[in-house]
C-alpha positions as CSV (number, residue, x, y, z in Angstrom):
1,X,-10.5,-258.3,-190.0
2,X,-7.1,-258.7,-190.6
3,X,-6.7,-262.3,-191.3
4,X,-3.0,-262.2,-190.6
5,X,-3.6,-261.2,-186.9
6,X,-0.3,-261.0,-184.9
7,X,0.3,-263.5,-182.2
8,X,-0.1,-262.3,-178.8
9,X,3.6,-261.6,-176.9
10,X,2.4,-263.8,-173.9
11,X,2.0,-266.8,-176.6
12,X,5.1,-266.1,-178.3
13,X,7.2,-266.4,-175.2
14,X,6.3,-270.1,-174.7
15,X,5.8,-270.8,-178.5
16,X,9.6,-270.0,-178.9
17,X,10.4,-272.7,-176.8
18,X,9.3,-275.3,-178.8
19,X,10.6,-277.0,-182.1
20,X,10.8,-275.0,-185.4
21,X,8.8,-277.3,-187.5
22,X,5.8,-277.7,-184.8
23,X,5.7,-273.7,-184.8
24,X,5.8,-273.6,-188.2
25,X,2.7,-276.3,-188.3
26,X,1.0,-274.5,-185.5
27,X,1.0,-271.0,-187.2
28,X,-0.2,-272.8,-190.5
29,X,-3.2,-274.2,-188.4
30,X,-3.8,-271.1,-186.8
31,X,-3.8,-269.0,-189.9
32,X,-6.2,-271.7,-191.4
33,X,-9.0,-271.4,-188.6
34,X,-8.7,-267.6,-189.0
35,X,-9.3,-267.7,-192.6
36,X,-12.2,-269.9,-192.1
37,X,-13.7,-267.4,-189.3
38,X,-11.8,-264.3,-189.0
39,X,-14.0,-262.8,-186.3
40,X,-13.4,-265.5,-183.8
41,X,-11.6,-264.4,-180.5
42,X,-8.6,-265.9,-179.4
43,X,-8.2,-267.0,-175.9
44,X,-4.7,-268.2,-175.0
45,X,-3.7,-270.8,-172.1
46,X,-0.7,-272.2,-170.8
47,X,-1.6,-275.5,-168.5
48,X,-0.6,-278.7,-169.7
49,X,-0.4,-277.7,-172.9
50,X,0.2,-274.4,-174.6
51,X,-3.4,-273.4,-176.3
52,X,-5.1,-271.2,-178.2
53,X,-9.1,-271.7,-178.1
54,X,-11.3,-269.9,-180.6
55,X,-14.5,-268.5,-179.5
56,X,-17.2,-266.7,-180.9
57,X,-17.3,-264.8,-177.7
58,X,-14.9,-263.7,-175.0
59,X,-15.9,-266.8,-173.0
60,X,-14.4,-270.4,-173.1
61,X,-18.1,-272.0,-173.2
62,X,-18.8,-270.5,-176.3
63,X,-15.2,-271.8,-177.8
64,X,-15.8,-273.9,-181.0
65,X,-12.1,-275.5,-181.5
66,X,-8.9,-275.2,-180.2
67,X,-5.0,-275.9,-181.0
68,X,-3.1,-277.3,-178.1
69,X,0.4,-277.7,-178.6
70,X,2.6,-280.2,-176.6
71,X,5.9,-281.2,-176.4
72,X,6.2,-282.9,-179.6
73,X,2.6,-282.7,-181.5
74,X,-0.7,-280.5,-182.0
75,X,-4.1,-281.4,-182.3
76,X,-7.0,-279.5,-183.6
77,X,-9.5,-279.6,-180.9
78,X,-13.4,-279.5,-180.8
79,X,-14.5,-278.3,-177.5
80,X,-18.1,-279.8,-178.0
81,X,-16.9,-282.3,-180.5
82,X,-18.9,-284.9,-179.3
83,X,-22.3,-282.8,-180.2
84,X,-21.0,-281.8,-183.6
85,X,-22.0,-283.8,-186.8
86,X,-18.7,-285.5,-187.8
87,X,-19.7,-287.8,-191.0
88,X,-16.1,-288.8,-192.0
89,X,-15.3,-289.9,-188.7
90,X,-12.3,-287.7,-188.1
91,X,-12.7,-287.0,-184.4
92,X,-10.5,-289.1,-182.2
93,X,-10.5,-288.9,-178.2
94,X,-12.6,-290.3,-175.1
95,X,-13.5,-287.2,-173.2
96,X,-17.1,-286.4,-172.3
97,X,-16.8,-283.5,-174.6
98,X,-13.7,-282.7,-176.2
99,X,-12.6,-284.4,-179.4
100,X,-9.6,-283.7,-181.8
101,X,-7.7,-284.4,-184.9
102,X,-3.8,-285.3,-184.6
103,X,-2.1,-283.0,-186.9
104,X,1.3,-283.7,-188.0
105,X,0.9,-282.1,-191.3
106,X,-1.2,-279.8,-193.7
107,X,-2.9,-282.7,-195.1
108,X,-4.5,-283.4,-191.8
109,X,-6.6,-280.3,-191.9
110,X,-6.4,-278.6,-195.0
111,X,-9.3,-280.1,-196.8
112,X,-13.1,-279.9,-197.3
113,X,-14.0,-282.5,-194.8
114,X,-12.3,-280.4,-191.9
115,X,-13.2,-276.9,-193.0
116,X,-16.8,-278.5,-192.9
117,X,-16.4,-280.0,-189.4
118,X,-14.9,-276.4,-188.4
119,X,-17.9,-274.6,-189.7
120,X,-20.3,-277.2,-188.0
121,X,-18.7,-276.4,-184.7
122,X,-19.1,-272.8,-185.4
123,X,-22.6,-273.1,-186.1
124,X,-23.0,-275.0,-183.3
125,X,-21.6,-272.6,-180.7
126,X,-23.7,-269.7,-182.0
127,X,-27.0,-271.4,-181.4
128,X,-25.7,-272.9,-178.1
129,X,-24.7,-269.3,-177.2
130,X,-26.7,-267.8,-174.0
131,X,-25.9,-264.4,-174.9
132,X,-25.3,-262.9,-178.4
133,X,-21.5,-261.5,-178.2
134,X,-20.6,-257.6,-179.2
135,X,-16.6,-258.5,-179.4
136,X,-14.9,-260.1,-182.3
137,X,-11.4,-260.5,-183.4
138,X,-10.1,-260.0,-180.2
139,X,-6.9,-261.9,-178.7
140,X,-7.2,-262.6,-174.9
141,X,-4.3,-263.6,-173.1
142,X,-4.8,-266.0,-170.1
143,X,-1.2,-266.9,-169.6
144,X,0.2,-265.9,-166.4
145,X,3.1,-263.9,-166.7
146,X,6.9,-265.5,-166.0
147,X,9.3,-263.9,-163.5
148,X,12.7,-264.4,-164.8
149,X,14.7,-267.0,-162.9
150,X,17.9,-265.9,-161.6
151,X,19.6,-269.1,-161.4
């Protein structure tokens, strides 16, 4: 599996609209996640945030983490954050399941505590999965194509 997986063109289209520092930070967090679990499937969304979701299958329900990119910041989110062990209380948020770590610099995620949290989320997703998955390392765009505007 190639750790340096290319970013899908659908995602790049919207990513290019972000500030250069935010783009660089996203790319680094993405590479960090892919270095921990290179076989993860990457699901791409553009809703209220431009988001990459990392899953052990092709299903969102089997996801272990995500990187939502907002206007001026990004997070390292955990889809079932309330259910995974967080011994260092890194996760924030008030949702029913999702928790996140605010990311502003490499030190926010490039450390043993976050790596262990990601691995814990992966193990939880594997144990929680309904049916074993045969696909790995795929990028699946769920982004609706944008038609060019004629203003």
